[in-house]
N, C-alpha and C positions, 0 to 999 in steps of 0.2 A: 421575419420576428427578429434575427439576430441583428439585422441593421436597423430598423427601428428601435431596439435596444438601446444600441450606444452611440444612434446617431445626435442628440441634444448633447451626450457630453463632448462628443468629438467638433461639434458645433461649436460649443465655447470655447474649447481650445485652440483649435485652427483661426480664429478670428483675433489673434493675439493683435493685429494690427493696430484693428477697430477699437478694441479696447485700451489699447495703449495709447491711442492718440486721444480717448477721455477720459479714464479712468485713472492714469498713470498721474493725472494731476491732483486725484484725492488718496491714492495710494499706490506706490512704488511697486508693491508686494500683491497687485490686484491677482495676478494670475495662481500666485501662492494660496491665496485665500479661496479664488476660486475651487482650485484643486483638492485643498484640503478639505473645505466644506461639505463638497460634493462626495468626498469618499465617507468621510463620518455619518451623513445622512443615510449615506448608501448600507454602511456597516451596521446601523441601528433597525433600519428597515429589515435586513437579511435578518436577524437576530429574533426580531417579532414575528417574522415569516417562519423562521424556525421551529420558535416556540408554539405559535399555532398548529404548526403541522405533526406535532409530537406528544408533546405534556397535554394539551386543552384537548387534543384528539383521544387521547388514553382516556380523560376523565368521561368523555361523552360514550366510550364505549358501555357504560353502565345504562345508560338511557335506553327507553323502549325507541321502536322506529318512530313513532307520533311526534316524542318529545325531541327527537334528535332532528325531525324536519322543520322545527320551530326554530332551531337553533341557527343564526346567523353564520353561515359559511364563508370562508374566503374560496370561490372557484375558482379555476384557472383562466376562464374566461373574465371574471372580472377583475382579477389581480393585471392581467396582460392589459387588456383594454384600459383599465383605468388607468395605469401608468401611460400606454399611449396618448390618451386624452389629455393627462397633465404634460406629457411634452409639448403636445401640440400648442396648449395655452403658454406655457413658459418659454418656449422658443419662439412664437410669433408676438409675443409682447416685449422682445428685445428692444427692436426698434424705436418701438411706439416709446417706452423707458427713455430711452436716449435722447429722444428728441424733444420728448415735451416736459421733463423733469430736469430740474438743478442738479448739477453734479454730483454732491453731497447726498442727497435725495434719490439720485439714479443709483449709487454704488450700494445704499443700503437695499431697495429694492431688487438688484442685481443680485444681490447674496441671500435676499429671501427667496428668489427664483432657483438660486442654485440649491438653497435646502430643499424647496419641491421635487426639484430634479435629482437630485440624489435618494432624496426618500423612495419615489416612485419608481428609481432605477433599481433599489434593492426590493421591493416588492414585486416588479415586472420582474426581475432577472430570475427569482426564485421560481415564478411562476413558469417561466419560457423553459428553463433546464429541468424543471420537474414533467412539464409539457413533454418536451423532446427525450426524456428518458422514458417514457412509455413507449416510444415507438424503437428499431433497432439503433445500434451505435450511430453508423453513418449519418443519423439524421442529427444528433447531438454536433458532429462537425460540420454539418450544413449551420448550424446556429453561430458555433464558433468562426466559420468563413464571414457568415454575414457579418458578425462583429469588427471583423477585419475589414471588410468593403464598405462600412460604415464609415469609417474614416477615409478611405479612397473617395466615397461620395461628397464628404464636407471639403475636401481636400481640393479635387477638382471644382467643385462649385465656389470655392474662395478664389480659386486661381484665374477660373472665368470670369466671375463680379470685380476682382480687382483689376485686373486685365482691360477690361471694357468700360471704365471709368477713369476719370482724371484723378491723378493722387493730389486734389485737395481734400478739404475738410467736408465739403460738400458730397465731393465725388467717392470719398471712403464711405461717406454715410448712406448713400444711394446704393451703393455696392453690398454694404452691411444688410440693407433692408432687404434687397431682392435675395441676399443670402440665407437670412433666418426663414425670410419665407417659403422659399424653396424646400427646405428642411422641415419645415410643418408640414409642408403639402407633402412630401413620401410618406412622413409617417401616418398622414391621413389614409393614403392611399393602401397602404400596408396593414391597416387596421378593416377595409374591405376585404383584404385579400384572406385574412385570418378568419373573417365569418363564410367565406367560401371554403377554406381549408376544412374546418370542422364539419362542414355539411358533405364532403366528400366518402365514399363507402370506404376508403382505405383508411382513413382517419376512425370512423366509426367501429371500426374491427376492433384496431387497438384500443381505443377507448373501452369497448366493451369487453376487451380481456381485461385491461386495468381494473375496470368494474368490478369483475369477477373476482380477481384475486384479492380487493381490498374485502368483499363481502366475504370471503372465505380464506382468510389468512391464517385462521387458527386452525384449519382442517387439513388445508392444502399442504402436499409436500415441494419443495425444491423441483420443479421441472426445467426441462430445456426449453429454450425459446421455440416457439412455433414457428414454422416457415411461410411465407407468403411470399406473390410476387408483388410487382412495382403497382400493378392496376389495383389489389386488393381484393380483385372479385373470386379469389379462391385461396383456402387456406388449408394446411394439413400438417401433422405431426405424430409422429409414432406414438410419442409417450404422452399425448394428450387424452385424456379421459371424456367417456362419452358425456358425461355430465358437465363438463365444461365446454364442450362444443356446443351443447342444447344449451346452454344459459346464455353464451355468448349470440348463437342464432337468434335467441329469442329476444334480446337487448336490442338487435340489427334489425329483426321485424317490427318490434313494439315501438322503439323509439327514434322517433324521426326528429326530434330535439336533440343534439348532440349535447348542448350545455349540461343536461340533466345528468346524463351519465357521468361527468364530471364532478358530480357533487357528492360524490361517495363519502362515508366517513371513515378516516383512518383509523387503522387496527394497531393494536399494540406494537412501537417500534422501540426499542431498546438504541438509545444512540451511541452510548459507548463501544457495543460489542461490532456496531455497523461502521461505527469511527475507525475502528482495529483492521477490518477490513479495506477501507479505502486510503489509509494513512498515505502508503508511498506515493499515491497518485495525488492527494492533497497537497502533501509537502514539496512535489514537484510543482505544481500549479502555484503555490503560495511562494517560492522562490523564485521562479520565472517571473513573476509580478513582481514581485520585493524588488529585483534589480531594475527590471522596467520602469515601476514607476518612480526608483529612485533619481532615474535620467531623463525620463521622457514626461513632459515636455520641457519643463522648466530648466534642465539644463542643456539640452540640445538644444534650446533656440539661442543659447549662449556661445554657442560653437561659432567663430567668426571667418568671414572666408576671405581670401587674399585679394579679392575686388572689393574695396571699398563700398564702390554706388549700391551694390546687393546688399550690405550690411546697412546703410543710411535708409534705403527704401522698405526694407522688412522681407525682403524678396529672398535671401538665402534662407531664413528661419522657417519659410515658407515652403521652400523647398526641399528640406531635411525632413519638416514634418509629414509632406506630399510623399517621399519617398519611403517613409517610416510606415506609413498607412498602406501602401501598394504593397510591399515587400512582407512586411507584419500578414496580409491577406491570403498573400502567397504561401506563406508557411502554415497558415491555419488550413489551407485546403490540401495540401501536400498529404494529411493520411488519406485522404480520399483512393489516391493512387496508391502511395506508398506506406500503407499501415503499419510495416513490423521492420521498422528501419531502427530503431531502438528495442531493446531489450527492457524488463521490467526495471532489472536492477540497473544496466546502463544509464537508465533516462534519471535516475538522480544525479549520477556522478556526472554526467553532461549538464544538467541543469546547474550544478554548483560550481563549474567550472566559467560559467558565465559574469561570474564575478569580477574578472579580468576588465570587462567594459566599465567598472567603476574607475579603473587606473587610466584606462585610454580615452576616455571621454573628458578627465581633467586634462590629460595633455593635450587634447585637441583645444580647450577652451583656453589654456594658458600658453598656447601657441607654440609649444615644443614640437608640436606635430604641425607641421604651417603648410602642409599641401593639402589643396581641397580634394584632389583626386583621394588620399589616404584618409582623409575624413568622410568621404561621403563611401569606400568602400568599409569601412567601419561601420558605418550606420548602417548598411545592407546586413552586413551579416548580424549586428543587433536585432535587426528587424526580423529577418526569418527565424533566428534562433528564439525569439519571442513567440513567433505565432506557432512553430509547429510541437514544441513539447508540451505547450499548453493544450492544445486542442486534443493530441493525442492522450494526455491524461484525464483531461476531461471527457472522452470517448469512452476509456476504459476503465474510469473509476465507478461510475453505477453499476458498471456490468462484469464487475472483480470477483473471483472466486467465492461463492458462500452467500453471494446476496441473492436474496430472494426477489422476485417480480415485482411483490406490493411493495419492497423497499428500496427501488431504483429512485423513486420520483422524490424521497426524502433524503436519499443518498448524494444526489446532484444538488438539491439546496446545500446540504451540509460542505460540498466540497466549493459549493460558490461562495458562502460565507467565510471558508477558510482562505481563499486567495485574496477577497475583498480584504481580510485582516493584513495583508500586507498593505495594501495603501495606508492602514494605520501606522504600521512599522514605520513607514517611510513619508507620513502625511506632510512632514515639514520640507517636504522636497528638497530645496537648496542647501538647507541647513542639517541633511545627515549627516551625522558624525562623520563615518568613515569619509563621505565625500570631503566637506569641510576640512576635516583634520589634512588628509592628504593633498588637496588644492592649497593650503597655508602653507605646508613644509615645499610643495614645488614653487611657489610664491618665493617664498623664502632664499631657495636655491639660487632661482632665475635672479632674483635683487643682487647677491652674492656675485654671481657671474656677471652680471651687468655693471657691477661696479669695479669689478677687478678690470674689466674692459675698457672703463673711464678712466681709471688710474694711467694704465697702461699707454692711454692714449694721450694724457698729458705728460706722460714721461718721454713720449718719442717727439711731443710737440716742443719739449724744453730742451732735447737734444739737437732738435733738428734748428732752434733758434740760437744755440751756441755757436753748432757749426756755423751758421751765418755770421 
């Protein structure tokens, strides 16, 4: 589910060379528009999703059960699968739009595509993290790993399709067709996998437990999570009441259709007290993505190689994007084996220290750091430190101290909404204030340095000519 969630986003960004061949004739800042429009669409959708899961749910508490059943509700399945279907339609239509439409029309239609992808990403993302929060923390880590792995998949798909065709206009078009078709196909198979997932006994147990807490949120006390083996065949807990166990067993026996259990009515959840409980983790996720989205991909693709042919063919930017996606996935997966590397207090400080990459990337782009090896090492550290703290924060946030079980899904949606806000903070990408100011400062210093060298060279020539 994590893979399918970010696959279309990464598919659009990784096909930089394909869009550059076509859309750059209409606008030189096409990748800036794609990134910013998609981020705005996601932000608006997440706000809408959060509103539905809290305020709208509070009003429905006063209705009787018959009236509640008549209300249209956004189920997890509707949100997740609906988003995936939009992904298939938008991603699969890219080659068709670029082949049969004029460039200006194609540019407009691509922006419309991006709006749909962004909005469905927000709805889908809230559903996925809310659904994952029903389970144990390691399953949220699995979703985070899947998001990183989505970038790895599309990067290798692009490398394979680009390398298998000639670097001509037709060759690039054919490779992009195979690339986007494969991306849409992967999402389709993940939809099939989701329906298998929600019908397993393991999933039904956790959904039944979630349903129980929704229905009894006002009467139940905060309890310790129940222990359960990986197969989901047995469950027990010393603090679990007989009533809860009986209700969950009844749901497991009576409800063959798992999606009906996901249609519970949200109980009253006060957002501000909940927000204070997850603030530290929300800020960590926010600032991690704030730095990362300010530099990736718009700044990273501008880092030049010392080998000019890698720059002209677009291979070096593709190599850096692929490297980022691979190491980001590694960082997102590490909490599965090393969950306690950072304490909660140290986590915030570590995230703030990533601000140094704003300086390092500028030095790479302006060729102050002119070594490919050093640039690659910087990208490696940048990638791992993006994946690990973000995954740790998303894993700990919904399970923070004081959060009740029925509040975890809303807490996860709130955290997702908060870190997407980081995209709004730096949605202007290359025009990010600190980056543009520091880059202008470096350029000015380099210009003065080059001017001094040029004047010294002229003086030496004059001296040599006078000696002759």
